[in-house]
C-alpha positions as CSV (number, residue, x, y, z in Angstrom):
1,V,-17.8,-12.9,-2.8
2,E,-21.5,-12.9,-2.6
3,S,-23.8,-15.7,-1.5
4,S,-25.2,-17.9,-4.3
5,S,-28.7,-17.7,-2.8
6,S,-31.2,-15.5,-4.6
7,S,-32.6,-13.8,-1.5
8,S,-31.7,-10.1,-1.5
9,S,-32.1,-9.8,2.2
10,Q,-29.1,-12.0,2.9
11,T,-25.7,-10.6,3.9
12,P,-23.0,-11.0,1.2
13,L,-20.0,-13.0,2.3
14,L,-17.0,-10.7,2.4
15,G,-13.3,-11.6,2.8
16,I,-9.8,-10.4,2.0
17,D,-10.5,-9.8,-1.7
18,W,-13.3,-7.4,-0.8
19,V,-11.1,-5.6,1.8
20,R,-8.3,-5.2,-0.8
21,E,-10.8,-3.8,-3.3
22,V,-12.2,-1.3,-0.8
23,V,-8.8,-0.1,0.2
24,S,-7.6,0.2,-3.4
25,T,-10.7,2.2,-4.3
26,S,-10.0,4.4,-1.3
27,L,-6.4,5.0,-2.4
28,N,-7.6,6.0,-5.8
29,E,-10.0,8.5,-4.3
30,I,-7.4,10.1,-2.0
31,F,-4.2,10.0,-4.1
32,D,-3.4,10.8,-7.7
33,P,-1.3,7.8,-9.0
34,K,0.6,10.0,-11.4
35,E,1.6,12.5,-8.7
36,I,2.7,9.6,-6.4
37,A,4.7,8.1,-9.3
38,R,6.3,11.6,-10.0
39,N,7.3,12.0,-6.3
40,A,8.6,8.5,-6.1
41,A,10.8,8.9,-9.2
42,I,12.2,12.2,-7.9
43,A,12.9,10.7,-4.5
44,K,14.7,7.7,-6.1
45,L,16.8,10.0,-8.3
46,D,17.6,12.3,-5.4
47,G,18.3,9.3,-3.2
48,K,20.9,7.9,-5.7
49,N,22.7,11.3,-5.8
50,K,22.8,11.5,-2.0
51,K,24.2,7.9,-1.7
52,K,26.9,8.6,-4.3
53,K,27.9,11.7,-2.4
54,N,28.0,9.9,0.9
55,K,30.1,7.1,-0.7
56,K,32.5,9.6,-2.1
57,K,32.9,11.3,1.3
58,K,33.5,8.0,3.0
59,K,36.0,7.0,0.3
60,N,37.9,10.3,0.8
61,A,38.0,9.6,4.6
62,D,39.4,6.1,3.9
63,D,42.0,7.5,1.6
64,A,43.5,9.5,4.4
65,S,44.3,6.3,6.3
66,A,45.1,4.0,3.3
67,T,45.4,4.7,-0.4
68,L,42.6,2.7,-2.2
69,Q,43.2,4.0,-5.6
70,E,46.3,4.1,-7.7
71,E,48.0,7.4,-8.5
72,G,46.4,9.2,-11.4
73,E,43.3,7.0,-11.4
74,E,40.2,8.9,-10.3
75,E,36.7,7.6,-10.1
76,T,34.3,9.8,-12.0
77,E,30.6,9.4,-12.0
78,P,28.6,10.4,-15.0
79,K,26.2,13.3,-14.2
80,M,22.6,13.2,-15.4
81,S,21.5,16.1,-17.4
82,E,18.3,17.9,-16.5
83,E,16.8,16.7,-19.7
84,E,17.5,13.0,-18.8
85,R,16.2,13.6,-15.3
86,N,12.9,15.1,-16.6
87,S,12.6,12.3,-19.1
88,I,12.9,9.6,-16.4
89,I,10.3,11.5,-14.3
90,E,7.9,11.9,-17.2
91,A,8.2,8.2,-18.1
92,A,7.3,7.3,-14.5
93,V,4.3,9.6,-14.6
94,N,3.2,8.2,-18.0
95,A,3.5,4.6,-16.7
96,A,1.5,5.2,-13.6
97,L,-1.6,3.2,-13.2
98,P,-4.5,3.4,-10.8
99,F,-3.9,1.7,-7.5
100,S,-4.7,-2.0,-7.6
101,T,-5.6,-4.5,-5.0
102,H,-1.9,-5.4,-4.8
103,D,-1.1,-1.8,-3.9
104,A,-3.6,-2.0,-1.0
105,M,-1.1,-4.2,0.9
106,V,-3.8,-6.0,2.8
107,T,-2.8,-9.2,4.5
108,P,-4.3,-11.4,7.2
109,A,-3.5,-10.1,10.6
110,T,-0.3,-11.7,12.1
111,K,-1.8,-11.6,15.6
112,A,-5.4,-11.8,16.8
113,E,-5.1,-8.5,18.7
114,F,-4.5,-6.8,15.3
115,G,-8.0,-7.8,14.1
116,D,-8.7,-9.8,10.9
117,Y,-6.6,-7.9,8.4
118,Q,-3.7,-5.5,8.3
119,C,-3.2,-2.8,5.7
120,N,0.4,-1.5,5.3
121,A,-0.3,0.9,2.3
122,A,0.3,4.0,4.3
123,M,3.9,2.9,5.1
124,S,4.9,2.7,1.4
125,L,2.8,5.7,0.1
126,A,3.7,8.2,2.8
127,K,6.9,9.6,1.4
128,S,5.6,9.9,-2.1
129,A,2.4,11.5,-0.8
130,G,4.4,14.1,1.1
131,L,3.0,12.9,4.5
132,N,4.4,11.0,7.4
133,P,3.0,7.4,7.6
134,R,0.6,8.1,10.4
135,E,-0.9,11.1,8.5
136,C,-1.2,8.9,5.4
137,A,-2.9,6.2,7.4
138,T,-5.4,8.7,8.8
139,K,-6.4,9.8,5.3
140,I,-6.9,6.2,4.3
141,V,-9.0,5.4,7.4
142,D,-11.1,8.6,6.9
143,Q,-11.9,7.4,3.3
144,L,-12.4,3.8,4.3
145,R,-14.7,4.4,7.3
146,P,-18.0,5.0,5.4
147,L,-17.3,2.1,3.0
148,I,-16.8,-0.5,5.7
149,Q,-18.9,0.8,8.6
150,D,-21.7,-1.8,8.0
151,C,-19.5,-4.8,8.4
152,M,-16.3,-3.7,10.1
153,E,-15.4,-2.1,13.4
154,E,-13.7,1.3,13.5
155,P,-10.3,0.9,11.7
156,E,-7.4,1.2,14.1
157,I,-4.1,3.0,13.3
158,A,-1.2,1.2,15.1
159,G,2.4,2.2,15.5
160,P,3.8,4.4,12.8
161,G,1.0,3.9,10.3
162,F,-0.3,0.3,10.1
163,I,-4.1,0.0,9.8
164,N,-5.9,-2.9,11.6
165,L,-9.3,-4.0,10.3
166,K,-11.7,-6.3,12.1
167,F,-15.2,-7.6,11.1
168,K,-18.0,-6.7,13.4
169,D,-19.4,-9.7,15.4
170,E,-22.9,-8.8,14.1
171,Y,-21.7,-9.1,10.5
172,L,-20.0,-12.4,11.2
173,V,-23.1,-13.8,12.8
174,Q,-25.2,-12.8,9.8
175,A,-22.7,-14.2,7.4
176,L,-22.6,-17.5,9.3
177,G,-26.4,-17.6,9.1
178,V,-26.2,-17.2,5.3
179,M,-23.8,-20.1,5.1
180,V,-25.8,-22.3,7.4
181,N,-29.1,-21.6,5.5
182,D,-27.6,-21.9,2.1
183,S,-30.0,-24.2,0.2
184,M,-27.4,-25.2,-2.2
185,G,-25.2,-26.7,0.5
186,R,-22.2,-24.8,-0.7
187,L,-21.7,-22.7,2.5
188,G,-22.2,-19.5,0.6
189,L,-19.6,-20.2,-2.1
190,P,-20.7,-19.6,-5.7
191,K,-20.6,-22.5,-8.1
192,A,-17.6,-22.6,-10.4
193,A,-18.4,-21.4,-13.8
């Protein structure tokens, strides 16, 4: 959101919408949404197969101690053909859209020591990007750094791959000045159209 004042020297008022937009722009610069969708579909398909195999093994172990199925009744799982598998993967790729502000996963920080905002995008993208969450967060931070350097402190990667973002005190002082000096008396908020 920018100030409603006409002075070009005034600092625009930035908030969570701006942060989400900058993060989603960065994600689109770093990652190909179609490749991420392809990898996510493959992981999901492979994950289902692993879970079914694990359930079957567990069931066989349970059968040793107690019979769970009646004689002659055997559970069979339909197998997916390679053509069906490729069709599902292709559909996921064709449905892929550029990353949105929702995909940025930016929320207000839960604790003051985490800054102003938290970005959890690296945690959900990492596996599909073929990276660990911390490596994914590093790529995001490297892309974000030049876009936010004028108004935010150095992004901090915390834990396994969370990104903490905090406005610079200098930016906040300037933004507050814009709000105080707003001749329209709207504290820097634009008039509703």
